[in-house]
Backbone bond lengths (Angstrom), bond angles and torsions (degrees), N, CA, C in turn:
res aa  C-N    CA-C-N  psi(-1)  N-CA   C-N-CA  omega(-1)  CA-C   N-CA-C  phi
1 M - - - 1.459 - - 1.529 110.32 -
2 K 1.327 115.05 152.43 1.457 120.52 -174.65 1.531 109.76 -117.13
3 I 1.333 116.19 132.08 1.458 122.48 -175.83 1.520 109.91 -123.76
4 L 1.337 115.61 141.10 1.459 122.05 171.04 1.523 107.99 -104.95
5 L 1.319 116.37 122.99 1.463 122.55 178.68 1.523 108.96 -112.95
6 A 1.326 116.44 121.25 1.466 121.95 176.06 1.526 108.12 -116.19
7 E 1.310 115.77 102.79 1.473 123.22 -175.93 1.517 107.77 -145.64
8 D 1.348 117.18 120.07 1.459 120.03 -173.48 1.530 113.68 -83.85
9 E 1.327 118.26 -14.17 1.464 120.46 175.33 1.529 107.89 -81.81
10 E 1.323 116.71 109.53 1.463 120.44 -169.48 1.528 112.50 -64.58
11 D 1.330 117.96 -38.53 1.465 119.54 179.07 1.529 110.27 -63.70
12 M 1.330 116.43 -43.33 1.462 121.05 177.65 1.521 110.31 -63.39
13 S 1.329 116.69 -41.95 1.458 120.72 -179.73 1.524 111.03 -61.87
14 R 1.328 117.07 -46.25 1.470 120.26 -179.82 1.524 111.01 -61.25
15 A 1.330 116.13 -40.95 1.467 119.48 -179.90 1.526 110.93 -65.14
16 L 1.333 116.33 -43.27 1.463 120.18 179.78 1.523 111.46 -65.40
17 V 1.330 116.85 -43.14 1.461 120.30 179.19 1.524 110.36 -61.06
18 A 1.338 117.40 -42.42 1.467 120.94 -179.15 1.528 110.78 -61.72
19 I 1.327 116.88 -43.98 1.465 120.25 -177.88 1.523 110.92 -71.98
20 L 1.326 117.60 -41.13 1.465 120.60 178.72 1.534 110.80 -64.09
21 T 1.320 116.12 -42.58 1.462 119.82 178.83 1.528 110.74 -64.01
22 H 1.332 116.25 -43.33 1.465 120.67 177.64 1.524 111.17 -61.32
23 S 1.337 116.66 -29.71 1.463 121.87 -179.32 1.526 112.40 -85.12
24 G 1.333 116.90 2.06 1.453 120.47 174.01 1.510 115.55 98.43
25 Y 1.347 117.70 9.19 1.456 120.87 -179.63 1.532 110.39 -98.44
26 E 1.327 116.09 132.54 1.464 120.77 169.87 1.524 106.88 -78.34
27 T 1.332 117.18 124.12 1.461 120.34 -170.31 1.518 111.70 -124.91
28 D 1.337 116.70 127.36 1.463 122.89 169.84 1.521 107.79 -100.56
29 A 1.334 117.02 126.39 1.464 121.36 -178.95 1.524 110.25 -110.19
30 V 1.335 116.22 132.52 1.462 122.93 173.17 1.526 107.91 -129.25
31 F 1.351 115.90 167.20 1.461 119.26 -170.19 1.524 113.89 -123.90
32 D 1.330 117.36 8.67 1.463 119.76 175.38 1.524 109.51 -154.32
33 G 1.327 115.77 165.06 1.459 120.61 -174.74 1.517 114.16 -67.23
34 E 1.331 117.24 -35.99 1.468 119.42 179.38 1.521 110.80 -63.44
35 A 1.325 116.39 -42.60 1.462 120.07 178.63 1.527 110.97 -65.22
36 A 1.337 116.80 -34.23 1.465 120.38 178.06 1.520 110.64 -63.75
37 V 1.335 117.07 -44.17 1.464 120.87 178.46 1.518 110.36 -62.43
38 E 1.320 116.51 -44.99 1.470 120.67 -178.51 1.529 110.72 -60.91
39 K 1.321 117.24 -45.89 1.464 121.10 179.84 1.528 111.53 -63.65
40 A 1.333 116.21 -43.16 1.467 120.49 -177.35 1.516 111.86 -65.53
41 L 1.331 117.59 -29.95 1.459 121.07 178.80 1.530 111.91 -80.89
42 Q 1.334 116.34 -17.29 1.466 120.18 -177.76 1.525 113.12 -96.43
43 N 1.339 116.93 -29.37 1.465 120.41 -169.16 1.529 111.99 -131.22
44 P 1.335 116.73 152.94 1.462 119.87 174.05 1.529 110.36 -84.80
45 Y 1.324 116.92 136.35 1.454 121.24 177.79 1.525 109.80 -129.64
46 D 1.328 115.06 141.14 1.457 120.33 177.29 1.523 111.12 -79.53
47 C 1.334 116.53 -25.59 1.458 121.53 178.51 1.528 108.04 -158.04
48 M 1.338 117.33 148.72 1.456 122.10 176.38 1.522 108.78 -127.02
49 I 1.351 116.03 140.71 1.455 122.38 -179.45 1.521 107.35 -123.09
50 F 1.337 117.12 116.76 1.464 121.41 -175.22 1.521 110.78 -120.77
51 D 1.339 116.73 128.56 1.454 120.89 165.95 1.530 107.58 -72.93
52 I 1.317 117.54 143.54 1.471 119.01 179.49 1.520 110.97 -73.74
53 M 1.335 117.79 -45.73 1.461 120.53 -175.62 1.522 109.83 -89.06
54 M 1.357 115.29 98.36 1.463 121.26 178.84 1.518 109.68 -135.43
55 P 1.347 118.02 154.77 1.468 120.56 176.47 1.523 112.21 -72.08
56 K 1.323 114.77 164.50 1.473 125.66 177.25 1.524 111.46 69.47
57 L 1.315 118.59 -61.33 1.464 123.11 170.79 1.517 107.25 -135.72
58 D 1.330 117.21 134.70 1.458 116.75 175.15 1.532 109.37 -74.96
59 G 1.317 115.92 169.46 1.452 120.50 -175.08 1.511 113.77 -60.76
60 I 1.336 116.40 -34.96 1.468 119.86 -178.54 1.524 110.69 -70.19
61 E 1.320 117.53 -44.33 1.465 119.92 179.33 1.532 110.71 -66.77
62 A 1.345 116.49 -38.74 1.466 119.40 176.83 1.525 110.49 -61.14
63 L 1.319 116.39 -42.74 1.463 120.37 179.72 1.523 111.25 -64.16
64 K 1.329 117.93 -41.42 1.464 120.83 178.10 1.527 110.75 -57.82
65 Q 1.337 116.20 -43.99 1.467 119.27 -179.35 1.532 111.03 -65.96
66 I 1.315 116.70 -40.70 1.470 120.47 179.44 1.523 110.89 -64.48
67 R 1.333 117.23 -44.89 1.460 121.06 179.42 1.529 111.39 -64.76
68 S 1.333 117.21 -31.16 1.464 120.17 -179.24 1.526 112.11 -65.37
69 H 1.333 116.89 -18.41 1.465 121.55 177.19 1.530 112.26 -93.28
70 G 1.319 116.50 8.22 1.461 120.02 176.00 1.515 114.61 87.37
71 N 1.328 117.50 7.39 1.462 120.74 -179.66 1.530 110.17 -71.76
72 V 1.331 117.25 124.32 1.469 121.20 -177.07 1.530 112.85 -111.13
73 S 1.335 117.96 12.19 1.459 120.36 178.66 1.531 110.29 -59.55
74 P 1.333 118.00 139.64 1.465 119.65 -179.48 1.522 111.81 -65.73
75 V 1.335 115.67 145.67 1.464 121.93 -176.14 1.531 110.05 -130.56
76 I 1.330 114.45 131.88 1.462 121.76 172.32 1.520 107.69 -108.08
77 M 1.335 117.08 127.39 1.460 121.90 178.54 1.523 109.26 -96.82
78 L 1.342 115.98 137.31 1.458 122.87 175.97 1.520 109.24 -111.93
79 T 1.320 117.48 138.94 1.456 120.39 178.23 1.513 110.45 -152.58
80 A 1.318 115.25 151.96 1.462 120.50 174.56 1.518 110.42 -87.33
81 K 1.323 116.60 -5.64 1.458 121.17 -178.25 1.520 110.02 -96.10
82 S 1.316 115.57 157.92 1.463 118.95 -179.95 1.524 112.32 -125.79
83 E 1.347 118.05 3.35 1.451 120.39 -178.39 1.520 111.02 -63.70
84 I 1.315 116.45 142.15 1.457 121.87 -177.48 1.512 111.62 -62.61
85 D 1.351 118.22 -31.54 1.467 120.75 -179.23 1.522 111.26 -61.83
86 D 1.334 117.31 -37.59 1.465 120.23 179.57 1.520 110.62 -65.40
87 R 1.317 116.64 -39.33 1.460 120.25 178.89 1.528 110.19 -64.57
88 I 1.319 116.34 -44.67 1.464 120.19 -179.30 1.525 110.53 -62.77
89 T 1.343 117.03 -44.66 1.462 120.73 -179.76 1.523 111.06 -60.59
90 G 1.325 116.68 -44.07 1.457 120.10 179.74 1.513 112.55 -64.90
91 L 1.321 116.66 -43.12 1.467 120.10 179.83 1.525 110.83 -67.00
92 D 1.334 117.11 -39.17 1.468 120.28 177.99 1.523 111.59 -64.89
93 A 1.326 117.22 -28.45 1.469 121.04 179.76 1.529 111.66 -76.42
94 G 1.332 117.05 -12.13 1.456 119.70 177.98 1.512 114.55 118.52
95 A 1.352 117.56 8.70 1.464 119.83 176.67 1.525 109.76 -70.20
96 D 1.321 115.77 150.93 1.463 121.46 -179.94 1.521 112.41 -101.69
97 D 1.335 116.23 -24.17 1.459 119.57 -178.82 1.522 108.64 -155.43
98 Y 1.335 115.83 171.14 1.450 122.20 -169.67 1.513 109.09 -145.72
99 L 1.331 118.05 133.85 1.457 122.23 173.09 1.524 108.90 -131.21
100 T 1.329 116.21 133.78 1.449 121.44 177.96 1.523 109.82 -98.62
101 K 1.324 116.42 130.46 1.465 121.33 178.26 1.529 109.55 -72.26
102 P 1.329 118.39 144.46 1.479 127.57 -6.75 1.525 110.10 -78.28
103 F 1.342 114.97 151.31 1.461 119.95 -179.70 1.519 108.91 -134.15
104 A 1.314 115.94 160.18 1.462 121.00 177.77 1.521 108.89 -83.40
105 M 1.336 116.70 135.44 1.463 119.70 -179.63 1.519 111.54 -61.02
106 G 1.335 116.60 -33.57 1.461 119.36 177.74 1.510 111.83 -59.96
107 E 1.335 116.45 -36.35 1.465 119.73 179.02 1.530 110.30 -70.02
108 L 1.319 118.00 -41.30 1.469 120.24 177.67 1.521 110.45 -60.63
109 L 1.333 117.51 -45.87 1.464 120.72 -179.83 1.526 111.14 -62.53
110 A 1.331 116.59 -39.17 1.469 120.14 178.78 1.522 110.71 -64.88
111 R 1.315 117.00 -38.98 1.472 119.99 -179.98 1.527 111.20 -70.48
112 I 1.316 117.54 -35.75 1.472 120.02 175.17 1.525 109.83 -61.19
113 R 1.330 116.46 -47.40 1.468 120.10 179.67 1.521 111.02 -60.07
114 S 1.323 116.85 -43.36 1.460 121.02 -178.60 1.524 111.45 -64.44
115 L 1.336 116.51 -45.27 1.464 120.04 -177.14 1.521 112.18 -68.39
116 T 1.328 117.48 -39.29 1.465 118.67 -179.20 1.521 110.86 -69.23
117 R 1.334 117.92 -35.71 1.470 119.78 174.46 1.516 110.70 -64.57
118 R 1.325 115.85 -44.56 1.463 120.45 -177.86 1.519 111.18 -66.38
119 N 1.336 117.14 -37.33 1.465 120.31 -177.99 1.518 111.48 -62.74
120 E 1.330 117.46 -34.38 1.464 120.24 178.08 1.520 110.89 -64.15
121 S 1.328 117.11 -31.46 1.464 121.34 -178.25 1.524 112.24 -81.87
122 Y 1.377 116.24 -24.89 1.454 119.13 -173.83 1.523 113.58 -108.44
123 T 1.315 117.65 16.04 1.459 119.68 174.70 1.528 109.20 -60.57
124 P 1.344 118.14 136.31 1.471 119.37 -180.00 1.526 111.87 -53.20
125 K 1.330 116.61 138.24 1.464 121.28 -178.03 1.527 112.03 -80.38
126 Q 1.342 116.63 -17.38 1.457 120.77 178.69 1.518 107.79 -125.61
127 L 1.320 117.23 117.78 1.457 122.56 179.99 1.517 109.35 -115.55
128 Q 1.332 116.27 146.65 1.465 120.63 -177.05 1.521 109.78 -137.14
129 I 1.314 117.36 127.18 1.460 124.26 171.92 1.515 107.14 -135.97
130 G 1.341 116.89 119.88 1.460 119.63 -175.89 1.509 110.16 57.64
131 S 1.328 116.91 -131.06 1.466 121.04 179.56 1.529 112.07 -86.76
132 V 1.324 116.47 -2.34 1.465 120.80 -171.26 1.524 110.98 -97.39
133 S 1.313 115.94 129.80 1.464 120.95 174.39 1.526 108.92 -121.46
134 L 1.318 114.67 147.19 1.461 121.82 178.26 1.516 108.73 -125.79
135 N 1.325 116.04 120.13 1.458 121.91 172.51 1.525 106.84 -97.02
136 T 1.340 115.86 105.15 1.464 118.66 -174.18 1.527 111.82 -72.07
137 S 1.324 117.79 -26.88 1.466 120.13 178.73 1.520 111.15 -69.92
138 E 1.353 115.38 -43.99 1.462 120.70 -178.58 1.523 112.37 -88.52
139 Q 1.351 116.07 -7.72 1.464 121.61 -177.10 1.529 110.58 55.17
140 E 1.337 114.69 47.97 1.460 121.12 -176.42 1.522 109.97 -122.42
141 L 1.325 115.80 129.41 1.454 123.70 177.90 1.522 108.03 -108.57
142 S 1.349 116.23 128.69 1.468 119.88 -172.80 1.512 111.51 -133.87
143 S 1.342 115.05 147.43 1.458 123.74 168.06 1.525 106.08 -149.49
144 R 1.332 118.50 -104.67 1.469 119.35 174.83 1.524 111.08 -75.71
145 N 1.301 115.81 -22.35 1.459 121.93 170.40 1.524 107.25 -147.11
146 S 1.312 117.70 -175.27 1.469 121.27 -172.85 1.523 111.11 -124.64
147 I 1.334 114.24 156.50 1.455 120.07 177.95 1.525 107.98 -149.28
148 R 1.328 116.69 146.67 1.451 120.96 178.44 1.523 110.23 -86.76
149 L 1.330 114.78 146.13 1.452 121.37 177.86 1.524 110.46 -112.69
150 A 1.324 116.52 152.46 1.460 121.39 170.24 1.533 108.64 -75.68
151 G 1.330 116.26 168.81 1.462 120.56 -174.75 1.516 114.00 -58.27
152 K 1.336 117.37 -48.46 1.460 120.50 -179.30 1.523 111.54 -69.84
153 E 1.335 117.28 -33.15 1.466 120.27 175.00 1.529 110.13 -61.91
154 T 1.323 116.43 -42.93 1.462 120.78 179.33 1.519 110.52 -61.96
155 K 1.324 116.84 -44.34 1.467 120.54 -178.26 1.525 110.94 -64.92
156 M 1.332 117.19 -39.47 1.459 119.58 178.53 1.526 110.96 -69.76
157 M 1.328 117.15 -43.66 1.463 119.71 179.88 1.521 110.99 -63.97
158 E 1.315 116.99 -38.23 1.464 121.36 176.29 1.526 110.38 -59.11
159 F 1.328 117.14 -44.59 1.466 121.19 -179.68 1.528 110.83 -63.59
160 F 1.333 116.99 -41.39 1.463 119.88 175.63 1.530 111.15 -61.66
161 M 1.324 117.48 -43.84 1.462 120.57 -174.41 1.522 112.16 -74.68
162 L 1.321 117.31 -23.83 1.466 120.40 173.40 1.526 111.60 -78.88
163 N 1.337 116.48 -13.65 1.467 121.04 -177.62 1.524 111.29 -134.34
164 P 1.351 117.91 56.43 1.470 119.68 -177.89 1.527 111.35 -66.01
165 D 1.320 115.12 147.60 1.473 121.89 177.14 1.524 113.21 60.83
166 K 1.330 116.52 24.03 1.466 120.82 174.28 1.520 108.56 -115.74
167 D 1.323 116.08 142.44 1.462 120.25 176.02 1.523 108.94 -78.32
168 L 1.324 116.45 115.22 1.459 122.62 178.85 1.522 108.18 -105.73
169 T 1.310 116.85 119.97 1.459 119.70 -177.32 1.521 110.59 -72.25
170 T 1.335 114.79 160.67 1.460 120.37 174.99 1.522 110.37 -56.15
171 E 1.336 116.33 -40.18 1.461 120.79 -178.77 1.523 111.58 -66.56
172 E 1.340 117.89 -40.34 1.458 120.81 178.74 1.525 111.31 -64.80
173 L 1.322 116.18 -42.86 1.463 119.94 178.31 1.526 110.81 -63.59
174 F 1.317 115.81 -42.59 1.465 119.57 -179.24 1.524 110.80 -63.62
175 E 1.316 116.74 -45.32 1.466 119.95 -179.35 1.525 111.17 -63.17
176 H 1.326 116.69 -40.61 1.458 119.94 -177.14 1.525 111.99 -69.72
177 V 1.313 117.28 -43.60 1.466 120.57 -172.62 1.525 112.32 -85.54
178 W 1.332 116.85 -36.28 1.469 119.56 -172.90 1.529 112.75 -114.50
179 K 1.323 118.31 21.03 1.469 119.79 -175.93 1.531 112.36 -62.73
180 D 1.327 117.41 -24.18 1.464 120.54 179.34 1.531 112.21 -98.94
181 T 1.339 116.00 13.25 1.471 120.60 -179.28 1.524 108.27 -123.38
182 P 1.341 117.63 84.75 1.468 120.72 -170.72 1.521 114.87 -61.33
183 D 1.323 118.53 -26.35 1.463 120.67 -177.33 1.533 113.40 -92.93
184 A 1.323 117.21 6.42 1.468 120.50 -177.23 1.530 110.83 -70.75
185 D 1.326 114.36 152.88 1.461 121.92 179.74 1.526 108.33 -105.80
186 I 1.328 116.42 136.23 1.464 120.41 -177.62 1.532 112.34 -61.97
187 A 1.328 117.54 -17.85 1.465 121.15 176.75 1.530 111.40 -63.02
188 L 1.327 117.46 -17.97 1.468 121.20 178.01 1.524 112.04 -62.57
189 V 1.319 117.01 -26.96 1.470 119.85 -178.39 1.526 110.42 -59.05
190 W 1.326 116.70 -50.45 1.472 120.10 -179.96 1.521 110.76 -62.55
191 M 1.314 117.39 -39.61 1.454 120.92 -179.92 1.530 110.89 -61.23
192 Y 1.332 117.01 -44.40 1.457 119.98 -177.49 1.526 112.35 -76.41
193 V 1.327 117.58 -30.91 1.472 119.27 171.69 1.529 108.82 -60.68
194 S 1.322 117.18 -41.53 1.467 120.83 178.74 1.529 110.97 -63.27
195 Y 1.343 116.73 -42.67 1.463 119.89 176.82 1.532 110.65 -58.12
196 L 1.341 116.29 -46.79 1.464 119.79 -177.10 1.527 111.43 -67.13
197 R 1.317 117.45 -36.67 1.466 119.53 176.88 1.527 110.31 -60.33
198 N 1.313 116.99 -43.67 1.463 120.46 179.37 1.529 111.04 -63.75
199 K 1.317 117.16 -38.58 1.463 119.91 -177.65 1.527 111.36 -74.95
200 L 1.320 117.49 -34.17 1.463 119.72 174.06 1.534 110.20 -64.04
201 A 1.317 117.15 -39.70 1.472 120.72 176.55 1.522 110.33 -64.87
202 A 1.329 116.66 -38.35 1.466 120.23 -177.12 1.523 112.41 -66.23
203 I 1.341 117.44 -31.63 1.477 119.48 179.79 1.528 111.43 -94.88
204 Q 1.331 116.80 7.18 1.472 123.11 178.83 1.531 111.07 57.17
205 A 1.318 114.41 49.37 1.461 121.13 -178.95 1.523 111.40 -70.09
206 D 1.340 115.40 155.76 1.461 119.70 174.98 1.531 111.18 -101.74
207 V 1.344 116.47 15.85 1.459 121.59 172.06 1.526 108.52 -125.87
208 E 1.319 115.39 158.56 1.459 120.38 -179.17 1.514 109.66 -144.17
209 I 1.332 115.51 162.40 1.460 121.18 176.62 1.520 107.67 -102.81
210 A 1.325 115.83 111.61 1.465 121.06 179.26 1.524 109.36 -92.02
211 G 1.326 116.22 156.12 1.459 120.45 176.72 1.510 112.21 130.49
212 E 1.330 115.39 164.41 1.458 122.01 -177.00 1.522 111.15 -117.23
213 K 1.302 116.58 157.42 1.461 123.41 -178.23 1.527 110.84 -53.48
214 G 1.338 115.55 129.49 1.454 121.56 177.50 1.512 114.99 85.34
215 G 1.343 117.25 -7.32 1.462 120.45 -178.49 1.510 112.58 -107.36
216 S 1.317 115.75 -144.28 1.457 121.67 178.10 1.521 109.98 -100.36
217 Y 1.327 115.62 155.57 1.457 122.29 -179.94 1.519 109.24 -127.86
218 R 1.341 115.07 150.53 1.462 120.23 -177.44 1.519 109.10 -140.22
219 L 1.341 115.81 131.32 1.467 120.52 172.79 1.521 107.13 -87.23
220 K 1.352 116.07 120.92 1.453 119.73 -175.72 1.518 110.55 -145.39
221 K 1.317 114.89 165.59 1.464 119.71 176.16 1.518 109.00 -64.04
222 C 1.328 116.48 143.58 1.460 120.90 178.18 1.519 110.78 -61.07
223 S 1.310 117.20 138.17 1.473 120.84 -179.56 1.522 109.69 -84.67
């Protein structure tokens, strides 16, 4: 899983990155709100952790901008304050959980696990990019006409539509779609990208999946 950490206290950031990495999370660390927004718009994250008090943009304003782009990744807010107003402001901005400093690392790890499990259950059932809509419950992809998808096709298309205009590596796609299939081969990624390209063409979609075999792929508007 991939985490974005936005924490301007460098010693705290290094400690958090070390523990998250040791716990098996790939972690990108930034030190201000503007950098957090830029990273979140470029990359897919399973969870984001934002300190509220940061330079350039505070954590709440950064989160508002990220949410305005349709990003639904779960977010934990960190703060040295304990006033109820700060909690309400953060939650209203789109935060999913809240931790007040100092906190136990075990509690942070438990909340990450809880939020990432919950996020899989609460992903929107209807996604829309351009003229293309995906009904994840019915496994139906639609534009000028409709077509049914297989289970893994639906999961991959959902991941693309939750992360439009982002470069998704072959490894990220494989981990997301086949993480519960231990015997799967990473070569399946190219095969399923090919399936989805054919189905997008069949429904006359105005979006396409760009990229080459073994590299990164991006869902974007047709050129």
